[in-house]
NUMIVEX-515219 format. One record per residue (C-alpha): residue number from 0; x negated, y, z; residue in three letters. Coordinates in Angstrom, 2 decimals. Layout:
NODE     n         X         Y         Z   res
NODE   NUM         X         Y         Z   ALA
...
//
This chain:
NODE     n         X         Y         Z   res
NODE     0    133.45    105.67    -91.24   MET
NODE     1    135.32    107.75    -93.88   THR
NODE     2    137.98    107.63    -94.94   ILE
NODE     3    135.73    108.76    -98.76   SER
NODE     4    133.75    106.19    -97.65   SER
NODE     5    136.05    102.88    -96.90   ILE
NODE     6    137.44    103.23   -100.96   LEU
NODE     7    133.84    104.11   -102.22   GLU
NODE     8    132.81    100.37   -100.53   ASN
NODE     9    135.94     99.02   -101.40   ARG
NODE    10    135.66    100.08   -104.96   LEU
NODE    11    132.67     99.65   -105.64   ALA
NODE    12    132.43     95.66   -104.21   GLU
NODE    13    134.56     95.40   -107.27   ALA
NODE    14    132.23     96.86   -109.94   MET
NODE    15    129.81     94.25   -108.02   ARG
NODE    16    132.01     91.86   -108.66   SER
NODE    17    132.19     92.53   -112.50   LEU
NODE    18    128.52     92.30   -113.01   ASP
NODE    19    128.34     96.58   -113.31   LEU
NODE    20    125.02     98.05   -112.95   PRO
NODE    21    124.38     98.86   -109.82   SER
NODE    22    123.58    102.34   -110.83   ASP
NODE    23    127.60    102.91   -111.20   CYS
NODE    24    129.54    104.58   -109.01   SER
NODE    25    133.18    104.91   -108.28   PRO
NODE    26    132.99    109.11   -107.65   VAL
NODE    27    135.37    109.71   -105.11   LEU
NODE    28    137.15    112.70   -104.84   LYS
NODE    29    140.13    114.19   -103.24   SER
NODE    30    143.03    114.79   -105.23   SER
NODE    31    143.92    118.52   -105.96   THR
NODE    32    147.30    117.43   -106.97   ASN
NODE    33    149.54    115.14   -105.15   PRO
NODE    34    150.52    113.74   -108.45   LYS
NODE    35    147.43    111.84   -108.51   PHE
NODE    36    147.49    110.62   -105.11   GLY
NODE    37    145.10    111.22   -102.04   ASP
NODE    38    142.40    110.70   -104.05   TYR
NODE    39    140.81    109.76   -107.39   GLN
NODE    40    137.58    107.83   -108.40   ALA
NODE    41    136.15    109.24   -111.68   ASN
NODE    42    133.18    107.64   -112.48   GLY
NODE    43    134.82    104.47   -114.58   VAL
NODE    44    134.59    106.46   -117.94   ILE
NODE    45    131.04    107.43   -117.02   ALA
NODE    46    130.26    103.47   -116.17   ALA
NODE    47    132.30    102.67   -119.20   ALA
NODE    48    130.07    105.04   -121.65   LYS
NODE    49    127.02    103.16   -120.69   GLN
NODE    50    128.37     99.43   -121.24   LEU
NODE    51    130.50    100.89   -125.00   GLY
NODE    52    134.07     99.54   -123.33   LYS
NODE    53    137.08    100.79   -123.12   ASN
NODE    54    137.66    103.19   -119.93   PRO
NODE    55    141.25    102.92   -118.94   ARG
NODE    56    140.86     99.16   -119.61   GLN
NODE    57    137.56     98.95   -116.98   LEU
NODE    58    139.27    100.88   -114.54   ALA
NODE    59    142.44     98.49   -114.95   LYS
NODE    60    139.97     95.86   -114.51   ALA
NODE    61    138.00     97.17   -111.68   ILE
NODE    62    141.26     98.07   -109.76   LEU
NODE    63    142.40     94.51   -110.04   ASN
NODE    64    139.60     93.23   -107.88   LYS
NODE    65    139.25     96.06   -105.43   THR
NODE    66    141.24     95.01   -102.43   ASP
NODE    67    143.15     97.69   -101.01   PHE
NODE    68    145.62     96.28    -98.69   GLU
NODE    69    146.48     98.02    -95.80   GLY
NODE    70    144.94    100.83    -97.08   ILE
NODE    71    146.83    102.10   -100.26   ALA
NODE    72    150.56    102.10   -101.08   CYS
NODE    73    150.46    102.81   -104.56   LYS
NODE    74    147.32    102.31   -107.24   THR
NODE    75    147.43    103.65   -110.97   ASP
NODE    76    145.16    104.51   -114.13   VAL
NODE    77    145.39    107.82   -115.68   ALA
NODE    78    144.29    109.70   -118.40   GLY
NODE    79    141.10    108.28   -119.78   PRO
NODE    80    140.29    105.69   -117.15   GLY
NODE    81    141.05    107.51   -113.92   PHE
NODE    82    142.12    105.44   -110.76   ILE
NODE    83    144.07    107.32   -108.60   ASN
NODE    84    145.01    106.13   -105.48   ILE
NODE    85    147.40    107.12   -102.96   GLU
NODE    86    147.11    106.14    -99.15   LEU
NODE    87    149.27    104.27    -96.65   ASP
NODE    88    150.47    106.17    -94.07   PRO
NODE    89    149.94    103.40    -91.69   ASP
NODE    90    146.50    103.33    -93.02   PHE
NODE    91    146.08    107.02    -91.94   LEU
NODE    92    147.80    106.69    -88.84   ALA
NODE    93    145.19    103.94    -87.33   GLY
NODE    94    142.27    105.96    -88.57   LEU
NODE    95    143.80    108.66    -85.92   LEU
NODE    96    143.99    106.76    -83.51   GLY
NODE    97    140.15    105.50    -83.14   ARG
NODE    98    137.75    106.37    -80.23   ASP
NODE    99    136.72    109.98    -81.95   GLU
NODE   100    133.23    109.74    -79.63   THR
NODE   101    132.38    107.22    -82.07   LYS
NODE   102    133.47    108.72    -85.20   VAL
NODE   103    129.81    110.35    -85.46   PHE
NODE   104    127.79    107.85    -84.63   LYS
NODE   105    125.20    108.23    -87.03   GLN
NODE   106    122.42    105.78    -87.62   THR
NODE   107    120.32    107.91    -90.25   ASP
NODE   108    119.54    110.73    -87.63   ASN
NODE   109    116.79    112.99    -88.30   LYS
NODE   110    114.34    116.20    -86.96   THR
NODE   111    115.39    118.59    -88.62   VAL
NODE   112    113.16    122.61    -87.91   VAL
NODE   113    115.51    125.20    -88.80   ILE
NODE   114    113.76    128.88    -89.55   ASP
NODE   115    116.82    131.41    -89.32   TYR
NODE   116    117.34    135.01    -87.68   SER
NODE   117    112.97    135.77    -87.48   ALA
NODE   118    113.59    139.85    -87.34   PRO
NODE   119    110.99    142.44    -87.48   ASN
NODE   120    110.47    143.10    -83.22   LEU
NODE   121    109.21    146.53    -84.45   ALA
NODE   122    112.66    147.48    -84.83   LYS
NODE   123    116.57    146.97    -83.45   GLU
NODE   124    118.33    144.15    -85.52   MET
NODE   125    120.43    145.22    -88.26   HIS
NODE   126    123.25    144.13    -91.13   VAL
NODE   127    120.57    142.42    -92.63   GLY
NODE   128    120.13    140.33    -89.79   HIS
NODE   129    123.09    139.38    -89.50   LEU
NODE   130    123.36    136.90    -92.81   ARG
NODE   131    120.34    134.44    -91.65   SER
NODE   132    121.37    134.70    -88.54   THR
NODE   133    124.63    133.52    -88.38   ILE
NODE   134    124.54    131.14    -91.35   ILE
NODE   135    121.22    129.40    -89.56   GLY
NODE   136    123.49    128.76    -86.72   ASP
NODE   137    125.47    127.84    -88.03   CYS
NODE   138    124.12    125.10    -90.04   ILE
NODE   139    121.95    124.26    -86.68   ALA
NODE   140    125.33    123.35    -84.64   ARG
NODE   141    126.77    121.07    -87.50   VAL
NODE   142    123.74    118.64    -87.80   LEU
NODE   143    123.14    118.77    -83.78   GLU
NODE   144    127.08    117.48    -84.13   TYR
NODE   145    125.84    114.73    -86.76   ARG
NODE   146    123.31    113.33    -84.37   GLY
NODE   147    120.62    114.79    -85.65   ASP
NODE   148    117.39    116.40    -83.85   THR
NODE   149    117.37    119.85    -84.75   VAL
NODE   150    114.61    122.62    -83.46   ILE
NODE   151    115.59    126.04    -83.73   ARG
NODE   152    112.54    128.33    -84.61   GLN
NODE   153    112.66    131.47    -84.65   ASN
NODE   154    109.46    133.37    -86.65   HIS
NODE   155    110.19    137.34    -85.42   MET
NODE   156    107.64    139.34    -86.94   GLY
NODE   157    105.50    140.88    -83.95   ASP
NODE   158    102.25    141.29    -85.29   TRP
NODE   159    100.82    143.02    -88.49   GLY
NODE   160     99.23    147.35    -89.03   THR
NODE   161    102.79    148.73    -87.84   GLN
NODE   162    101.87    147.88    -84.05   PHE
NODE   163     98.72    149.31    -84.33   GLY
NODE   164    101.11    152.63    -84.96   MET
NODE   165    103.98    151.51    -82.34   LEU
NODE   166    101.19    150.97    -79.29   VAL
NODE   167     99.10    154.10    -80.11   ALA
NODE   168    102.92    155.70    -79.86   GLU
NODE   169    103.82    153.51    -76.71   LEU
NODE   170    100.69    154.75    -74.81   GLU
NODE   171    101.75    158.55    -75.24   CYS
NODE   172    104.36    157.85    -73.53   HIS
NODE   173    102.76    156.55    -70.60   LEU
NODE   174    100.43    158.38    -70.56   GLY
NODE   175    102.86    160.90    -69.99   ALA
NODE   176    104.41    159.52    -67.36   GLY
NODE   177    107.73    157.85    -68.94   GLN
NODE   178    108.31    154.31    -68.01   ASN
NODE   179    108.03    151.09    -71.04   ALA
NODE   180    111.64    150.58    -70.92   GLU
NODE   181    113.22    153.88    -70.61   LEU
NODE   182    110.66    154.89    -73.75   ALA
NODE   183    111.87    151.96    -76.29   LEU
NODE   184    116.02    152.62    -74.73   ALA
NODE   185    116.17    152.90    -78.25   ASP
NODE   186    113.75    150.87    -80.63   LEU
NODE   187    114.56    152.38    -84.08   GLU
NODE   188    114.32    155.94    -82.88   THR
NODE   189    111.08    155.15    -80.94   PHE
NODE   190    110.12    153.58    -84.65   TYR
NODE   191    110.42    156.94    -86.50   GLN
NODE   192    109.18    158.91    -83.97   ARG
NODE   193    106.06    156.54    -83.97   ALA
NODE   194    106.33    156.90    -88.24   LYS
NODE   195    106.10    160.65    -87.83   LYS
NODE   196    103.25    160.66    -85.60   HIS
NODE   197    101.17    158.57    -87.65   PHE
NODE   198    102.08    160.74    -90.76   ASP
NODE   199    101.81    164.17    -89.61   ASP
NODE   200     98.86    163.31    -86.41   ASP
NODE   201     95.45    162.55    -88.91   PRO
NODE   202     94.23    161.81    -85.37   GLU
NODE   203     96.67    159.71    -84.42   PHE
NODE   204     96.97    158.05    -87.06   ALA
NODE   205     93.10    157.07    -86.42   ASP
NODE   206     94.20    155.89    -82.83   GLN
NODE   207     96.83    153.43    -84.34   ALA
NODE   208     94.12    151.85    -86.77   ARG
NODE   209     91.89    151.52    -83.64   ALA
NODE   210     94.63    149.70    -82.28   TYR
NODE   211     95.76    146.95    -85.00   VAL
NODE   212     91.68    146.08    -84.52   VAL
NODE   213     91.75    146.25    -80.82   ARG
NODE   214     95.18    144.02    -81.03   LEU
NODE   215     93.55    141.64    -83.51   GLN
NODE   216     90.37    141.19    -81.01   SER
NODE   217     92.08    140.39    -78.16   GLY
NODE   218     91.67    143.67    -76.40   ASP
NODE   219     93.35    143.40    -72.78   PRO
NODE   220     94.36    146.94    -72.48   HIS
NODE   221     96.16    147.08    -76.20   SER
NODE   222     97.68    143.60    -75.36   ARG
NODE   223     98.92    144.33    -72.41   ALA
NODE   224    100.55    148.15    -74.28   LEU
NODE   225    102.14    145.32    -76.75   TRP
NODE   226    103.04    142.93    -74.82   LYS
NODE   227    105.85    145.73    -73.36   GLN
NODE   228    106.95    146.71    -76.29   PHE
NODE   229    107.38    142.99    -77.53   ILE
NODE   230    109.04    142.22    -74.32   ASP
NODE   231    111.32    144.91    -74.61   VAL
NODE   232    112.60    144.42    -78.20   SER
NODE   233    112.61    140.37    -77.74   VAL
NODE   234    115.60    141.24    -74.36   ALA
NODE   235    116.90    142.84    -77.28   HIS
NODE   236    117.69    140.83    -79.67   ASN
NODE   237    119.00    138.28    -77.04   LEU
NODE   238    121.40    140.30    -76.19   GLU
NODE   239    122.60    141.02    -79.52   ILE
NODE   240    122.56    136.97    -80.24   TYR
NODE   241    124.59    136.55    -77.07   LYS
NODE   242    127.44    138.69    -78.02   GLN
NODE   243    127.53    137.02    -81.24   LEU
NODE   244    127.15    133.70    -79.92   ASN
NODE   245    124.90    131.87    -81.30   VAL
NODE   246    122.52    129.63    -79.74   SER
NODE   247    119.15    131.00    -80.28   LEU
NODE   248    117.23    131.69    -76.86   THR
NODE   249    114.02    132.97    -75.81   ARG
NODE   250    112.16    129.26    -76.08   ARG
NODE   251    113.07    129.50    -79.86   ASP
NODE   252    111.05    132.19    -80.43   VAL
NODE   253    107.83    130.90    -82.63   LYS
NODE   254    106.58    134.82    -83.76   PRO
NODE   255    104.21    134.97    -85.99   GLU
NODE   256    101.28    136.29    -84.12   SER
NODE   257    102.03    132.80    -82.04   ALA
NODE   258     99.88    131.94    -85.18   TYR
NODE   259     96.87    134.09    -85.73   ASN
NODE   260     94.23    131.51    -83.91   ASP
NODE   261     94.98    129.30    -86.61   GLN
NODE   262     94.85    131.11    -89.58   LEU
NODE   263     90.76    131.19    -90.16   GLU
NODE   264     90.80    127.67    -89.28   THR
NODE   265     93.64    126.67    -92.24   LEU
NODE   266     91.93    128.72    -94.40   VAL
NODE   267     88.52    127.64    -94.01   GLN
NODE   268     90.34    123.96    -94.57   GLU
NODE   269     91.61    124.63    -97.13   LEU
NODE   270     88.29    126.30    -99.02   VAL
NODE   271     86.75    122.83    -98.09   ARG
NODE   272     89.67    120.71    -99.83   MET
NODE   273     88.83    123.62   -102.97   ASP
NODE   274     93.06    124.22   -102.70   VAL
NODE   275     91.88    127.97   -101.89   ALA
NODE   276     89.57    129.77   -104.72   LYS
NODE   277     87.18    132.90   -104.22   ASP
NODE   278     88.69    135.45   -106.90   ASP
NODE   279     87.05    139.35   -106.27   GLN
NODE   280     86.34    138.12   -102.45   GLY
NODE   281     90.11    136.90   -101.76   ALA
NODE   282     90.75    133.87   -101.41   LYS
NODE   283     93.96    132.53   -103.09   VAL
NODE   284     96.03    129.47   -104.41   ILE
NODE   285     96.53    129.27   -107.91   PHE
NODE   286     99.78    126.53   -108.35   ILE
NODE   287    100.18    125.52   -111.58   ASP
NODE   288    103.61    123.98   -110.68   THR
NODE   289    104.70    127.97   -111.09   LEU
NODE   290    102.67    129.21   -113.90   ALA
NODE   291    104.35    132.20   -115.55   ASN
NODE   292    105.70    131.62   -119.91   ARG
NODE   293    101.58    132.72   -120.44   LYS
NODE   294    100.76    129.56   -118.92   GLY
NODE   295     98.93    131.72   -115.88   GLU
NODE   296     99.38    129.95   -112.55   ALA
NODE   297    100.74    131.98   -109.88   SER
NODE   298     98.35    133.70   -107.18   ALA
NODE   299     98.99    133.52   -103.51   MET
NODE   300     96.60    135.03   -101.56   ILE
NODE   301     95.84    134.04    -98.19   ILE
NODE   302     93.30    136.18    -97.03   ARG
NODE   303     92.88    139.56    -98.32   LYS
NODE   304     89.11    140.92    -99.70   SER
NODE   305     88.47    142.83    -95.93   ASP
NODE   306     89.24    139.85    -94.17   GLY
NODE   307     92.79    140.36    -93.77   GLY
NODE   308     95.00    137.79    -93.08   PHE
NODE   309     99.01    138.19    -95.46   LEU
NODE   310    102.53    136.67    -94.20   TYR
NODE   311    101.48    133.81    -96.06   ALA
NODE   312     98.73    132.26    -94.18   THR
NODE   313    101.17    132.60    -91.60   THR
NODE   314    104.03    130.51    -93.64   ASP
NODE   315    101.60    127.46    -94.12   LEU
NODE   316    100.66    127.67    -90.71   ALA
NODE   317    103.93    127.60    -89.59   ALA
NODE   318    104.78    125.13    -92.32   LEU
NODE   319    101.91    122.96    -90.72   GLN
NODE   320    103.36    122.85    -87.09   TYR
NODE   321    106.83    122.16    -87.76   ARG
NODE   322    105.13    118.96    -89.75   SER
NODE   323    102.80    118.28    -88.04   LYS
NODE   324    103.59    119.06    -84.41   VAL
NODE   325    107.46    119.16    -84.94   LEU
NODE   326    107.68    115.63    -86.36   LYS
NODE   327    110.05    117.34    -88.87   ALA
NODE   328    111.51    114.81    -91.54   ASP
NODE   329    113.78    117.63    -92.78   ARG
NODE   330    112.42    122.13    -93.04   ILE
NODE   331    115.45    124.36    -93.85   LEU
NODE   332    114.72    128.51    -93.56   TYR
NODE   333    117.38    130.48    -93.98   PHE
NODE   334    116.27    133.77    -95.92   ILE
NODE   335    117.99    135.86    -98.59   ASP
NODE   336    117.53    135.17   -102.17   ALA
NODE   337    114.39    138.53   -102.28   ARG
NODE   338    112.26    135.71   -101.01   GLN
NODE   339    112.47    133.46   -102.82   SER
NODE   340    109.32    132.87   -105.00   LEU
NODE   341    107.36    133.64   -102.05   HIS
NODE   342    109.41    130.48   -100.80   MET
NODE   343    108.75    128.29   -103.92   LYS
NODE   344    104.96    129.45   -103.55   GLN
NODE   345    104.97    128.78   -100.12   VAL
NODE   346    106.36    125.14   -100.25   PHE
NODE   347    104.04    124.55   -103.88   ALA
NODE   348    101.15    125.14   -101.65   ALA
NODE   349    102.01    123.63    -98.44   GLY
NODE   350    102.33    120.22   -100.53   ARG
NODE   351     99.42    121.12   -102.43   LEU
NODE   352     97.52    121.47    -99.38   ALA
NODE   353     98.81    118.06    -97.98   GLU
NODE   354    100.18    120.62    -94.36   LEU
NODE   355    103.30    118.05    -95.22   VAL
NODE   356    103.82    114.35    -95.56   PRO
NODE   357    105.75    114.24    -99.37   PRO
NODE   358    108.52    112.42    -97.59   ASN
NODE   359    109.34    116.01    -95.68   VAL
NODE   360    112.31    118.04    -97.13   ARG
NODE   361    111.95    120.76    -97.61   LEU
NODE   362    113.86    123.16    -98.21   GLU
NODE   363    115.13    127.06    -98.95   HIS
NODE   364    119.15    128.27    -99.09   HIS
NODE   365    118.73    131.45    -99.61   SER
NODE   366    121.87    134.10    -99.22   PHE
NODE   367    122.95    137.75   -100.95   GLY
NODE   368    123.76    140.60    -99.28   THR
NODE   369    126.99    142.58    -97.55   MET
NODE   370    127.45    145.22    -99.37   MET
NODE   371    129.94    148.00    -98.74   GLY
NODE   372    133.30    148.94   -100.95   LYS
NODE   373    131.10    151.51   -103.05   ASP
NODE   374    129.35    147.66   -104.22   GLY
NODE   375    125.54    148.92   -102.68   LYS
NODE   376    124.54    147.37    -99.78   PRO
NODE   377    125.98    147.79    -96.86   PHE
NODE   378    124.95    151.56    -94.31   LYS
NODE   379    126.64    154.34    -92.68   THR
NODE   380    128.48    157.12    -94.12   ARG
NODE   381    125.28    158.93    -93.59   THR
NODE   382    123.29    156.31    -95.16   GLY
NODE   383    121.41    154.80    -92.60   GLU
NODE   384    121.13    151.00    -92.15   THR
NODE   385    124.23    149.95    -89.24   VAL
NODE   386    122.87    148.88    -86.71   LYS
NODE   387    124.02    145.29    -85.42   LEU
NODE   388    124.84    146.60    -81.79   ALA
NODE   389    126.61    149.00    -83.93   HIS
NODE   390    128.79    147.12    -85.90   LEU
NODE   391    129.45    144.25    -82.68   ILE
NODE   392    131.46    148.15    -81.36   ASP
NODE   393    133.48    148.71    -84.04   GLU
NODE   394    134.28    145.42    -84.13   ALA
NODE   395    135.29    144.85    -80.53   LYS
NODE   396    137.72    148.69    -80.71   GLU
NODE   397    139.03    147.65    -84.60   ARG
NODE   398    140.42    144.17    -82.47   ALA
NODE   399    141.26    146.02    -79.09   GLU
NODE   400    143.56    148.45    -80.95   LYS
NODE   401    145.51    144.94    -83.07   LEU
NODE   402    145.71    143.38    -79.59   VAL
NODE   403    147.36    146.21    -78.43   LYS
NODE   404    149.59    146.35    -81.42   SER
NODE   405    150.56    142.29    -80.74   LYS
NODE   406    151.07    142.48    -77.40   ASN
NODE   407    150.79    145.50    -75.09   SER
NODE   408    151.92    144.10    -72.17   CYS
NODE   409    148.79    142.17    -71.42   LEU
NODE   410    146.61    143.19    -68.46   SER
NODE   411    143.11    145.66    -69.95   GLU
NODE   412    140.99    142.80    -68.87   LYS
NODE   413    142.36    140.27    -70.75   HIS
NODE   414    143.20    143.11    -74.07   ILE
NODE   415    138.85    143.29    -73.69   LYS
NODE   416    138.75    139.55    -73.64   THR
NODE   417    141.13    138.03    -76.37   ILE
NODE   418    139.37    141.73    -78.05   ALA
NODE   419    136.05    140.30    -77.77   ARG
NODE   420    136.65    137.04    -79.27   LYS
NODE   421    138.92    138.39    -81.84   LEU
NODE   422    136.06    140.97    -82.97   ALA
NODE   423    132.95    138.06    -83.18   ILE
NODE   424    135.34    135.83    -85.09   GLY
NODE   425    136.26    138.04    -87.60   ALA
NODE   426    132.09    139.81    -88.30   ILE
NODE   427    131.18    136.05    -88.51   LYS
NODE   428    133.91    134.33    -90.25   TYR
NODE   429    133.95    137.61    -93.03   ALA
NODE   430    130.83    135.76    -93.86   ASP
NODE   431    130.72    132.38    -93.37   LEU
NODE   432    133.40    132.05    -95.36   SER
NODE   433    132.12    133.48    -98.48   LYS
NODE   434    130.13    131.27   -100.66   THR
NODE   435    126.38    131.28    -99.19   ARG
NODE   436    124.31    132.15   -102.69   THR
NODE   437    126.82    135.54   -103.16   HIS
NODE   438    126.83    138.50   -101.92   ASP
NODE   439    130.09    140.08   -101.03   TYR
NODE   440    131.83    143.17    -99.77   ILE
NODE   441    132.32    143.92    -95.89   PHE
NODE   442    135.91    145.06    -94.93   ASP
NODE   443    137.32    145.79    -91.44   TRP
NODE   444    140.92    145.78    -93.02   ASP
NODE   445    140.83    142.29    -94.66   GLY
NODE   446    138.47    140.83    -91.67   MET
NODE   447    140.12    142.21    -88.63   ILE
NODE   448    143.78    140.45    -89.66   SER
NODE   449    146.23    137.90    -88.54   PHE
NODE   450    146.93    137.11    -92.19   ASP
NODE   451    145.07    135.08    -95.07   GLY
NODE   452    142.02    133.05    -94.37   ASN
NODE   453    140.73    134.92    -91.86   THR
NODE   454    139.44    133.89    -87.96   ALA
NODE   455    141.98    135.77    -86.21   PRO
NODE   456    144.65    133.97    -87.51   TYR
NODE   457    142.97    130.04    -87.35   LEU
NODE   458    142.37    131.74    -83.49   GLN
NODE   459    146.08    132.24    -83.08   TYR
NODE   460    146.87    128.85    -85.10   ALA
NODE   461    145.10    127.52    -82.14   TYR
NODE   462    146.78    129.51    -79.45   THR
NODE   463    150.35    128.98    -81.37   ARG
NODE   464    149.34    125.23    -80.58   ILE
NODE   465    148.86    125.24    -76.39   THR
NODE   466    152.13    127.50    -76.64   SER
NODE   467    153.59    124.27    -77.71   ILE
NODE   468    152.13    122.52    -75.11   PHE
NODE   469    152.72    124.78    -72.56   LYS
NODE   470    156.37    124.94    -73.14   ARG
NODE   471    156.87    121.54    -72.61   ALA
NODE   472    155.08    121.33    -69.66   ASN
NODE   473    152.20    119.51    -70.77   LEU
NODE   474    148.64    119.33    -71.00   ASP
NODE   475    146.94    119.37    -74.43   LEU
NODE   476    143.99    117.47    -73.30   GLU
NODE   477    145.18    114.27    -71.24   SER
NODE   478    147.84    114.04    -74.34   HIS
NODE   479    147.97    110.14    -75.88   SER
NODE   480    150.25    108.80    -77.93   SER
NODE   481    150.88    106.38    -81.09   VAL
NODE   482    151.13    107.88    -84.11   ILE
NODE   483    153.65    107.27    -86.96   THR
NODE   484    153.54    109.08    -90.25   ILE
NODE   485    157.67    108.96    -91.16   THR
NODE   486    157.95    112.88    -93.49   GLU
NODE   487    155.33    114.24    -96.23   LYS
NODE   488    153.63    116.74    -94.01   PRO
NODE   489    153.01    114.62    -91.51   GLU
NODE   490    151.40    112.95    -94.13   LYS
NODE   491    148.89    115.77    -95.29   ASN
NODE   492    148.30    117.20    -91.86   LEU
NODE   493    147.04    113.56    -90.73   ALA
NODE   494    145.04    113.32    -93.93   LEU
NODE   495    143.61    117.25    -93.81   LYS
NODE   496    142.17    115.89    -89.98   LEU
NODE   497    140.88    112.97    -91.66   LEU
NODE   498    138.72    114.54    -94.21   GLN
NODE   499    137.20    116.36    -91.29   PHE
NODE   500    134.26    113.73    -91.22   GLU
NODE   501    133.29    114.37    -95.16   GLU
NODE   502    133.40    118.08    -94.83   ILE
NODE   503    130.44    117.98    -92.04   ILE
NODE   504    128.47    115.78    -94.21   GLU
NODE   505    128.91    118.14    -96.76   GLN
NODE   506    127.82    120.79    -94.89   VAL
NODE   507    125.14    119.18    -92.95   SER
NODE   508    123.60    118.15    -96.89   LEU
NODE   509    124.38    121.35    -99.08   ASP
NODE   510    124.47    123.89    -95.86   CYS
NODE   511    127.07    126.31    -97.24   TYR
NODE   512    128.99    127.03    -94.01   PRO
NODE   513    132.59    128.42    -96.66   HIS
NODE   514    132.79    124.89    -97.10   VAL
NODE   515    133.54    124.21    -93.17   LEU
NODE   516    135.95    127.42    -93.02   CYS
NODE   517    137.89    126.74    -96.27   ASN
NODE   518    138.57    123.37    -94.69   TYR
NODE   519    139.42    124.62    -91.25   LEU
NODE   520    142.32    127.47    -93.71   TYR
NODE   521    143.22    124.53    -95.18   GLU
NODE   522    143.94    122.67    -92.20   LEU
NODE   523    146.14    125.42    -90.19   ALA
NODE   524    148.12    126.05    -93.07   SER
NODE   525    148.95    121.93    -93.34   ALA
NODE   526    149.91    122.48    -89.59   PHE
NODE   527    151.96    125.15    -89.74   MET
NODE   528    153.87    123.59    -93.15   SER
NODE   529    153.81    120.56    -90.39   PHE
NODE   530    155.77    122.40    -88.22   TYR
NODE   531    158.50    123.89    -89.78   GLU
NODE   532    159.44    121.41    -91.50   GLU
NODE   533    159.10    118.76    -89.08   CYS
NODE   534    159.81    119.82    -85.70   PRO
NODE   535    158.67    118.49    -82.02   ILE
NODE   536    160.45    120.49    -78.97   LEU
NODE   537    164.26    120.41    -80.15   ARG
NODE   538    166.71    118.44    -78.55   LYS
NODE   539    167.94    116.28    -80.77   ASP
NODE   540    164.25    114.72    -81.76   ILE
NODE   541    163.54    111.06    -80.54   SER
NODE   542    160.82    110.82    -77.95   THR
NODE   543    158.53    108.90    -80.74   GLU
NODE   544    158.48    111.35    -82.90   LYS
NODE   545    158.30    113.71    -80.59   LYS
NODE   546    154.97    112.44    -78.61   GLU
NODE   547    153.97    111.49    -82.52   SER
NODE   548    154.17    114.76    -83.14   ARG
NODE   549    152.53    116.07    -80.46   LEU
NODE   550    149.34    113.95    -80.84   GLU
NODE   551    149.41    115.01    -84.24   LEU
NODE   552    148.79    119.10    -82.64   ALA
NODE   553    146.46    117.99    -80.65   LYS
NODE   554    144.09    116.68    -82.70   LEU
NODE   555    144.73    119.95    -84.80   THR
NODE   556    143.88    122.23    -81.87   ALA
NODE   557    141.01    119.61    -80.74   ASN
NODE   558    139.99    120.14    -84.87   LYS
NODE   559    140.56    123.33    -85.15   LEU
NODE   560    138.82    124.70    -82.15   ALA
NODE   561    135.43    122.30    -82.51   CYS
NODE   562    135.14    123.48    -86.70   GLY
NODE   563    135.53    126.99    -85.12   LEU
NODE   564    133.06    126.77    -82.24   ASP
NODE   565    130.45    124.65    -85.55   LEU
NODE   566    130.67    128.26    -86.64   LEU
NODE   567    130.19    130.27    -83.37   GLY
NODE   568    133.77    131.01    -82.97   ILE
NODE   569    135.37    131.07    -79.69   GLU
NODE   570    139.09    129.94    -79.30   VAL
NODE   571    141.25    131.24    -76.76   MET
NODE   572    144.56    129.08    -75.25   PRO
NODE   573    146.61    132.94    -75.07   THR
NODE   574    146.24    135.91    -77.21   MET
//
């Protein structure tokens, strides 16, 4: 149990003993100001208003009925009816002594399907794919950590008219005797060349359109060419995932083409249910719950008048698969904010068509755009989209310079290893530490720095702790000792360590990675204050204090490593 749940349960019991309505809640929050204690219950004011009672008097009555023995060393009522709680240091020390392997044993585990990354296989991955990829991956890791069964779904774009053009272009290159892998070495260049060929050569354009028809009809030769292209593109994406330390693998790929054979049957079933209507030859779902200001239902086309299917059709098929085959309790989509209306339509249509049971949660977690310092979407100096591979390479180069400036005595191999971890950590943390729904400014200087709320700062904090154990000739992982808390910095650090569980629960519900980032920065800062004010290895420190403080340091290192791992960021024992 978390600290907040323990306190809430005690206060709720007191509220029930006073016959308060069951919907009255303590509304417990950690205090932002030490003068208000460690936690504060704010729900009494609302309860008093509901009952027509004096809130301060009610707060005092609740506090008198609450059993905080062995938990709180001080409580009081402040302001109009806030209950302030200052926790007993021995209580905190006892909680820190728990078996950490049992802390996150949940009883409400869910099967969660997460749709994220989903790049278009026609082109190389670029910065526009970064946020979906790393935010989705972070939440997948967090949910697995709390005990949920997570099924990753990489809904890659591998179908549609553009692939007819690309297959036709590949045919030209193979006809000239070129190897497919060589021809597709630079996917972006290949795409641009194919597009120019399509625009400039009517004969080639006709050939490309013919390939679309052949692909859709299952022509073996066309499918073989298409598969060659897809295999190369997927391999490129998997390499990017590996470099970014993203947990997506080949088995997580469930592309658009996987649903092709289901689309016609799905449309026919929706027509039979009278969910889809005929409108000028097209099949359309009219969604009254998303009507505009004029009262006109939102129209979602699932088959065009020429018989072609759309993204919406595929998304409905995917939703049906995730619900009925994968048996999801919760389905999360990490797709940018510009697709908000589309996702509302998919969810509403899925409910209307009974593709998803009412108890299954459907959640679109949108995000803003990565912006340059000019306030426009992040581009190269020439105005081109930045490839993720190039972004990673530049980050590594900048990180190498930073490492060399700090420690030029390291071997070249060691420098590159540290630089890689710093670079990837910096890229991911710069994004994850920003509120997901907001745009953010991409800033090289701010993100690759050992100062401030950055990944290198947190990675260095971990390294600093490991160095303490090295100086003491002790193994960090095997160290174990009883914790005693006598100083304020010790208590502050202990309290922050114990709030990790609460943070994980919050992130698992709201899917905001920046909450975890802020926590880790506060934890590292609390440790730095503790380390400065509470000496560990100084000769005049008693063995009991030394061992206790070493244990606090160890727990901090473990929480930092765990938290960073949930963000997909690696730590390093030495730097």
